[in-house]
C-alpha positions in Angstrom: -1.8 -19.8 67.0 -3.6 -15.8 67.0 0.3 -14.6 66.3 0.6 -16.5 63.3 -3.0 -15.7 61.9 -1.4 -12.3 62.6 0.9 -12.6 60.6 -1.4 -13.7 57.5 -4.1 -10.7 57.7 -0.7 -8.1 58.0 0.5 -10.2 54.8 -2.9 -10.2 53.2 -2.8 -6.3 53.8 0.6 -6.0 52.2 -0.6 -7.6 48.8 -4.0 -6.2 49.4 -1.9 -2.7 49.3 0.2 -3.1 46.6 -2.4 -4.4 43.7 -3.4 -0.8 44.6 0.0 0.3 43.1 1.1 0.8 39.4 4.2 -2.2 39.5 6.3 -4.0 37.5 6.0 -7.5 37.3 9.1 -9.3 36.7 8.5 -12.5 33.4 10.6 -14.1 31.2 10.6 -11.9 28.3 13.7 -12.0 25.5 14.6 -8.7 24.0 18.0 -8.6 22.2 20.9 -6.3 23.4 22.2 -5.6 20.8 20.3 -4.4 17.6 22.0 -4.1 13.6 20.8 -0.5 12.0 21.2 0.4 8.9 22.5 3.3 7.8 23.4 3.3 4.4 22.4 1.3 2.0 20.4 1.4 -1.2 19.4 5.1 -2.5 21.6 6.1 0.5 24.6 3.7 -0.2 28.9 5.3 -0.4 31.0 4.1 -1.6 33.2 5.4 0.4 33.2 7.3 4.3 35.9 8.3 6.3 36.0 6.7 10.2 37.6 8.8 13.3 38.2 7.0 16.8 40.2 8.5 19.6 41.5 6.1 20.8 42.4 3.1 17.4 39.5 0.6 16.4 39.5 -3.2 16.3 38.9 -4.1 13.0 37.3 -7.5 12.2 34.4 -8.6 11.3 30.9 -9.0 12.6 28.1 -12.2 13.2 25.1 -10.3 13.4 26.1 -9.2 16.5 28.8 -10.7 18.0 32.3 -9.3 16.5 35.6 -11.4 15.9 38.2 -9.4 16.3 41.0 -9.7 13.6 43.4 -6.5 14.2 44.0 -3.5 16.2 45.8 -0.6 14.9 45.8 2.7 17.2 45.5 5.1 14.8 42.6 7.6 14.9 41.5 7.8 11.2 40.4 5.1 8.4 39.1 5.3 5.2 36.4 3.1 4.6 36.8 1.7 0.7 33.8 -0.6 -1.3 35.7 -2.3 -4.9 33.8 -4.6 -6.6 35.3 -7.6 -4.9 36.7 -6.6 -1.1 36.9 -4.2 1.1 39.4 -2.1 2.3 40.7 0.2 5.2 42.8 2.9 4.5 44.8 5.3 6.1 46.4 8.6 4.0 47.0 5.5 1.5 48.4 3.1 3.4 46.1 -1.0 3.0 46.0 -1.5 7.2 43.3 -3.7 6.6 41.2 -5.9 3.3 38.0 -7.9 3.3 38.2 -9.9 0.4 34.8 -12.4 1.7 32.7 -9.5 0.5 29.8 -11.8 2.8 31.7 -11.9 6.0 32.2 -7.9 5.1 34.5 -5.4 7.4 33.6 -4.8 10.7 34.9 -1.8 12.8 35.0 -1.8 16.7 36.7 1.1 18.6 39.2 0.5 21.3 37.6 1.8 23.9 34.9 1.2 26.1 31.0 2.3 27.9 30.5 5.8 26.9 32.7 6.8 25.2 32.8 3.8 22.5 31.9 6.1 19.8 33.3 6.2 16.3 32.4 8.8 13.7 31.3 8.8 10.3 32.4 11.2 7.5 31.3 13.3 10.9 28.2 11.4 12.1 28.6 9.8 15.7 27.4 7.0 16.6 27.4 4.4 19.7 29.0 1.1 19.1 30.4 -0.2 16.3 29.8 -0.9 12.3 29.7 -3.3 9.5 30.6 -3.0 6.1 29.1 -5.8 3.8 27.8 -6.7 0.6 24.7 -7.8 0.4 23.6 -9.1 -2.9 26.3 -6.9 -4.8 24.8 -3.8 -3.2 26.7 -1.7 -0.4 25.5 -1.7 2.8 26.7 0.2 6.5 24.8 -1.2 9.4 25.2 0.0 13.4 25.6 -2.6 15.4 24.4 -0.9 18.7 23.5 -1.8 22.9 19.9 -1.5 23.1 19.7 1.2 25.2 22.5 3.3 23.4 20.8 3.0 20.5 17.1 4.7 22.3 19.3 7.3 23.8 19.6 8.5 20.6 16.2 7.5 19.4 14.0 9.1 22.5 15.7 12.5 21.8 15.0 12.5 18.2 11.4 11.2 18.6 10.7 13.3 21.2 12.8 16.7 22.4 15.0 15.7 25.5 13.6 19.3 27.2 10.0 17.1 27.8 9.1 15.9 31.1 11.5 12.5 32.0 8.0 10.3 32.2 7.2 11.2 29.0 10.0 10.5 28.2 10.5 7.1 29.7 6.9 6.3 28.6 8.6 6.9 24.7 12.1 4.3 25.9 9.6 1.7 26.6 7.4 2.3 23.7 10.6 2.3 21.6 12.2 -0.4 22.7 9.3 -2.6 22.6 9.3 -1.7 18.5 12.4 -2.4 18.4 12.2 -5.7 19.5 9.0 -7.3 18.1 10.9 -5.8 14.6 14.1 -7.4 14.6 14.7 -8.2 11.2 12.8 -5.8 9.3 14.6 -5.4 6.8 16.8 -8.9 6.8 16.5 -7.8 2.5 19.5 -6.0 3.9 21.4 -7.7 6.2 20.1 -5.5 9.4 17.1 -5.1 12.0 15.9 -1.2 11.7 16.2 1.6 9.5 17.4 5.1 10.7 14.5 6.8 9.5 10.5 7.3 10.3 10.0 4.0 7.9 11.1 2.5 11.8 12.4 5.3 14.1 14.2 8.1 13.7 17.7 7.5 14.7 20.7 9.6 14.1 23.2 8.0 16.9 25.1 11.0 19.3 23.6 13.9 17.0 20.8 14.6 19.6 21.6 13.1 22.8 21.4 15.5 26.0 22.2 14.9 29.4 18.4 14.5 29.5 18.3 11.5 26.9 20.3 8.9 29.3 18.5 8.8 32.5 14.7 7.6 31.4 16.5 5.0 29.2 18.5 3.9 32.0 15.7 3.7 34.3 13.4 1.9 32.0 16.0 -0.1 31.1 14.5 -4.2 30.0 11.4 -2.8 30.8 9.0 -3.7 28.3 4.7 -3.5 28.0 2.8 -7.2 27.6 -0.4 -8.3 26.9 -2.0 -11.8 27.4 2.0 -13.6 27.4 4.0 -11.9 24.8 5.8 -8.2 24.0 2.3 -5.7 23.3 3.0 -3.9 19.6 3.0 -0.4 20.2 3.1 2.7 18.0 3.4 6.0 18.8 3.0 9.6 16.6 3.2 13.9 17.2 -0.7 14.1 18.1 -4.0 13.0 17.6 -6.1 15.5 18.4 -9.0 14.6 21.4 -8.7 11.3 21.5 -6.5 8.0 19.6 -7.6 6.0 17.0 -8.9 1.9 17.3 -6.3 0.7 14.9 -9.4 -1.0 13.1 -10.1 1.9 11.8 -6.4 3.0 10.3 -4.7 -1.1 9.4 -7.7 -2.9 9.5 -7.1 -5.3 12.0 -8.6 -5.5 15.4 -5.7 -5.4 19.1 -7.3 -5.8 22.2 -5.1 -2.9 23.4 -5.5 -0.7 20.2 -8.6 0.8 20.4 -9.3 4.4 21.0 -9.0 6.7 24.1 -9.4 9.6 25.3 -6.4 12.7 24.4 -7.9 15.7 25.7 -4.9 15.6 27.8 -2.7 17.2 24.6 -2.9 21.6 24.0 -4.2 20.1 20.2 -4.7 23.5 18.9 -1.4 24.9 20.5 1.1 22.6 19.1 2.9 21.8 15.4 0.7 21.1 13.1 -2.0 19.8 15.9 -4.6 21.5 13.7 -3.2 21.8 9.6 -5.1 23.5 6.6 -3.5 22.1 2.9 -5.1 22.9 -0.6 -4.0 20.9 -3.6 -5.0 21.8 -7.3 -6.4 19.7 -9.8 -3.4 18.7 -12.2 -1.0 18.0 -9.0 -3.9 15.2 -7.5 -3.7 13.9 -11.1 0.0 13.5 -11.0 0.1 12.1 -7.9 -3.0 9.8 -8.2 -0.7 8.6 -11.7 2.7 8.5 -10.1 1.0 6.3 -7.7 0.1 3.9 -9.9 -3.7 5.1 -10.1 -5.2 5.4 -13.7 -8.2 7.8 -12.8 -7.7 10.1 -15.4 -8.0 13.9 -14.9 -8.8 14.4 -11.7 -12.6 16.3 -11.6 -13.4 15.3 -7.7 -12.0 14.4 -4.3 -14.7 13.0 -1.5 -14.8 11.7 2.0 -17.5 9.3 1.6 -18.0 7.7 5.2 -15.7 9.0 8.4 -15.4 6.6 10.9 -16.7 6.7 15.2 -13.8 9.6 15.9 -14.2 11.9 12.9 -11.7 10.0 11.1 -12.0 9.2 7.4 -12.8 5.4 6.8 -13.4 6.5 2.9 -13.0 8.6 -0.1 -13.5 8.9 -3.4 -10.9 10.2 -6.7 -13.1 11.0 -9.3 -11.3 11.8 -12.6 -11.8 11.9 -16.4 -11.1 8.1 -16.6 -12.7 6.8 -13.5 -13.5 6.4 -9.6 -11.2 5.1 -7.3 -12.0 4.4 -3.3 -9.6 4.6 -0.7 -10.1 3.4 2.9 -8.6 3.7 6.3 -5.0 4.9 5.9 -4.6 5.2 2.1 -7.4 7.8 2.7 -4.1 9.7 4.6 -1.3 8.8 2.7 -2.8 8.7 -1.2 -2.3 13.1 -1.0 0.6 12.4 2.3 2.1 15.4 1.3 -1.2 17.2 2.4 -3.0 15.5 4.8 -1.1 15.0 8.0 -3.7 12.8 9.2 -6.7 10.7 9.1 -8.9 13.2 10.8 -9.7 15.9 7.7 -12.4 16.7 5.3 -11.8 17.9 1.8 -13.9 20.5 -0.3 -13.4 21.4 -4.0 -13.9 25.0 -5.1 -16.1 24.0 -7.6 -18.3 23.0 -4.8 -21.7 24.9 -4.2 -20.9 26.8 -0.9 -23.3 27.3 2.4 -22.6 29.9 4.9 -24.0 27.8 8.1 -23.4 28.9 11.1 -21.9 26.4 13.8 -22.7 25.8 17.2 -20.6 23.5 20.2 -22.1 20.7 21.2 -20.9 18.0 23.8 -22.4 14.7 24.8 -21.0 14.5 28.1 -18.1 13.1 27.0 -16.4 15.5 24.3 -17.5 18.3 22.2 -17.9 18.9 18.4 -18.5 21.9 16.5 -22.1 20.9 14.1 -23.9 23.1 11.3 -26.7 24.5 12.9 -28.8 23.4 10.2 -28.3 19.7 11.3 -29.5 19.9 14.9 -31.9 17.8 15.8 -35.0 20.6 17.7 -37.2 19.0 20.2 -40.4 21.2 19.1 -43.9 21.2 20.3 -44.7 19.2 16.7 -42.3 16.8 17.6 -38.5 16.4 16.3 -37.7 18.9 13.8 -34.4 21.1 12.5 -33.8 24.1 11.6 -34.7 25.4 8.0 -34.0 29.2 7.4 -31.9 31.9 5.9 -31.5 33.9 8.9 -30.5 32.7 12.7 -30.4 35.2 16.1 -29.0 34.4 18.6 -29.0 35.9 22.2 -27.7 36.0 25.5 -30.7 37.7 26.7 -29.5 41.4 26.3 -27.6 41.1 23.1 -28.7 39.6 20.0 -26.6 38.7 16.7 -28.1 37.5 13.0 -26.8 35.5 10.9 -27.7 34.1 7.2 -26.8 31.7 5.8 -26.1 31.8 1.9 -25.6 29.6 -1.0 -23.6 30.1 -4.6 -23.8 27.9 -7.3 -21.5 25.0 -7.7 -18.6 25.4 -11.0 -15.5 23.0 -12.0 -13.3 22.6 -9.8 -9.7 23.6 -10.4 -8.5 22.6 -6.4 -9.2 21.2 -3.1 -8.9 22.6 1.0 -8.5 19.7 3.1 -9.4 21.0 6.8 -7.7 18.4 9.0 -6.4 17.8 13.0 -3.5 15.9 14.7 0.1 14.6 13.1 0.3 11.0 12.1 -1.9 7.6 12.3 -3.6 8.4 15.3 -3.1 4.8 16.9 -1.3 3.6 20.6 -0.1 7.0 22.2 -0.2 10.1 21.3 2.9 12.1 22.4 1.6 15.2 22.7 -0.5 13.7 25.4 2.0 12.2 26.9 4.2 14.8 27.5 0.3 16.9 28.9 -0.3 14.2 31.1 3.0 14.5 32.4 3.0 17.9 33.0 -0.6 17.2 35.4 1.9 14.7 37.9 1.3 11.6 35.2 4.1 9.1 35.8 5.6 6.9 33.0 3.1 3.8 33.6 0.6 5.5 34.2 1.0 7.4 30.9 1.4 3.5 29.0 -1.8 2.0 30.4 -3.6 5.1 29.7 -2.8 4.5 25.4 -2.1 0.7 25.3 -5.4 -0.1 28.0 -4.6 -3.4 29.5 -1.1 -4.2 28.7 1.7 -5.1 31.8 4.8 -3.1 31.9 6.9 -6.3 33.0 11.2 -6.4 33.1 12.4 -8.6 29.8 16.0 -10.2 30.3 
């Protein structure tokens, strides 16, 4: 009896210890083995392309991601041409295969397997196969590719392969979740995801390096889940001192897409971590008109509300015909050639200007700059604010004098935007993940930090 009791205690201690570790659970979540990635369609559609494959081609058709072979050729070069009633594969003018059923289209698959299964289309290399179809009368070329092969190309575009491996592993899990959650996003064109940042940046083999493979392979089939479902994961380049709650960007509330500390990011020393941009009234007027907002000649742009994290929630654009109010992400995207994030200030060059010194303040968790005339001061008479034209600052030895000056308002001819961060700021900051990895956090730590309350699990 004592032996059994001892074993039970030992087992309980082991289980208790395991609960303190970052563990990967096993559950029945299904993700696709293959994806359909749109390469050329719409404004980028092609009527003819040249293919090469060092081991020849299988020719046939794709039904979704399933390939049916119709013909094999040892030729290493083919030209695929769309016409009104056929899709044809030729070599030096000789017809090799013709597909007359345009809905079935024409599929191409390299005859070699594994990591050597690569073909090029007009010089660009892709893993997997290619599907040529006419969708609603439009030419569409799709890359049908194994999930992990797709992710090799994504993480080497979305992050530098030279970054720490743990950051790349976190990126791989995020990209896998995104792909699995967005199947059929471009179903009107017959594929799942596009190859641009509209979905996830993907350029096939071009940017792959030896560092691209292990982060994907070592996290193969791993996904983040929440409450029994695949989590909707988002990421962007940089987010400043904190990420943003999704409700302040896209309007909906998600328990694991909330604002978290992002002090791991070296915001001041990364591309577009701190940015400025300017726009003239004429340029703003043209942008508003081209996007369907007829406010007339723009005369003013003003932020009217900020989130608790310092991001713009409401912004008014005023013109000679009226005012348009933008909310949340719309404040960033309306002038997206200038505004790289939602965390910015904007000032017209004709506004009444004040030269007011600022001081660094803290609430114990984060720091920020505050104008001295906005700081609440405790005095013998109670709470007050500074109201003076001169400010004297001293460290006990040296004294510095600052003057607070004013200028009269004039008509705006342009606007200056000053901001922090690059992207929507929801979910994982890529530079924040890099910073965490550099100081020793592993990819599970990174993911659970940026997506609190989620679980890392294996999908099948």
